[in-house]
C-alpha positions in Angstrom: 6.5 2.1 5.0 8.9 3.1 7.6 9.1 6.9 8.0 12.9 6.6 7.7 12.6 5.2 4.2 11.0 8.5 3.2 13.2 10.8 5.2 16.5 9.1 4.7 16.0 7.0 1.6 17.1 3.9 3.5 15.1 1.0 2.0 14.9 -2.6 3.2 12.7 -5.7 2.8 9.8 -4.1 4.8 9.7 -1.0 2.5 9.8 -3.3 -0.6 6.9 -5.3 0.8 5.0 -2.0 1.4 5.7 -1.0 -2.2 4.3 -4.4 -3.4 1.1 -3.7 -1.5 0.7 -0.3 -3.3 1.2 -2.1 -6.7 -1.5 -4.6 -5.6 -3.8 -1.7 -4.8 -3.3 -0.1 -8.2 -3.9 -3.5 -10.0 -7.0 -4.1 -7.9 -8.4 -0.6 -8.2 -7.2 0.0 -11.7 -6.0 3.5 -11.0 -2.9 5.3 -9.8 -2.7 5.6 -6.0 -2.9 9.2 -4.7 -3.0 10.5 -8.2 -4.2 14.0 -7.2 -2.0 14.4 -4.1 1.4 16.1 -4.0 4.6 14.2 -3.2 4.8 16.1 0.1 1.2 15.1 1.0 1.9 11.5 0.2 5.0 11.5 2.5 2.8 13.0 5.2 0.0 10.5 4.7 2.3 7.5 4.7 4.3 8.5 7.7 1.0 9.1 9.6 -0.1 5.6 8.8 -2.8 6.4 6.2 -3.4 3.9 3.4 -5.4 4.3 0.2 -9.1 3.4 0.4 -10.2 0.0 -0.9 -13.4 0.3 -2.9 -15.9 -2.4 -3.9 -16.4 -0.9 -7.4 -14.2 -3.3 -9.4 -16.7 -6.1 -10.1 -14.4 -7.7 -12.8 -12.4 -9.5 -10.1 -13.8 -12.7 -8.7 -14.9 -12.1 -5.1 -12.7 -14.9 -3.6 -9.6 -13.6 -5.5 -10.5 -10.0 -4.4 -10.7 -11.0 -0.7 -7.3 -12.7 -0.9 -5.7 -9.8 -2.7 -7.1 -7.3 -0.1 -6.0 -9.4 2.8 -2.5 -9.8 1.4 -2.3 -6.1 0.6 -3.3 -5.1 4.1 -0.8 -7.4 5.6 1.9 -6.0 3.3 1.3 -2.4 4.3 1.1 -3.0 8.0 2.5 0.1 9.8 4.8 -2.3 11.7 7.4 -3.4 9.2 8.3 -6.5 11.1 4.6 -7.7 10.8 4.7 -7.7 7.0 5.0 -11.0 5.2 8.4 -11.9 3.6 
């Protein structure tokens, strides 16, 4: 996500794609991202380029599907908005 999206609430296609990656993460991990972190801490984590960890604990997803989802998710949350798929 662009830091400006957090600080100025100016959203664009790149911030929407980042948000999609976070939804993919929650679907894959079956939990809420940064559930025990304050909003202020999330803002700081995101603007510093941190991303939620990807675990190998969800064995209910086929491995080939999981690899594809992880790859797409990582492309979508690239710190460079112009590198994100559209």
